[in-house]
C-alpha angles and dihedrals in degrees: 000000000000124000086219087071088069118096130195087264089053090060092047089054092047090050094047092048088049121153093315097060126227143206122238091255089054089055092051091049092048091053092047091051102043112358110063094089094049106030128032129193145107118292088233088075090057089055096046102037097065090053090051092047090050090052089051093049099249093111136026121220127212133168121248130178113273132191095270105002139001116292130205116244120196128211131189117257121212086258091053093047091048092049092050092047091049091051093048091049092057118096110267119233121224108271117246111222126201103206125179092194090056090051090055091052092045092055096031094123088069095059111026130236098281093052092047092050090049091050090054090058088078088071095058099088092050092045089052090051092049091047090053090050091050092049090050090052096048 
């Protein structure tokens, strides 16, 4: 079991499972509610990564009753908690952000103000959605 087998998504999953435990569907819901601005990726990774982490000994898996059928709930092992703590104790690098809005501003002289403003309107539905998520959280 090598810590090098852990990816950034691995640490996100370990953090979301936390001390309370979580099922894969809980992880997907958590990312939909609070993570889309900070962490991108397909939900399929949030279903497969906990299984992989359990095989590696970072999580344990146990069945619990679900709405229609049993679901698998994951819990941190001491190894998982230690790996997450070690990662969080490392110096953080400055995050690199790929930002379409910034690109539009950077090359704004090629379009003109009205065209740039209009191109930003495409973000409004997602901003409305994110605002609703933020209001539901707080």
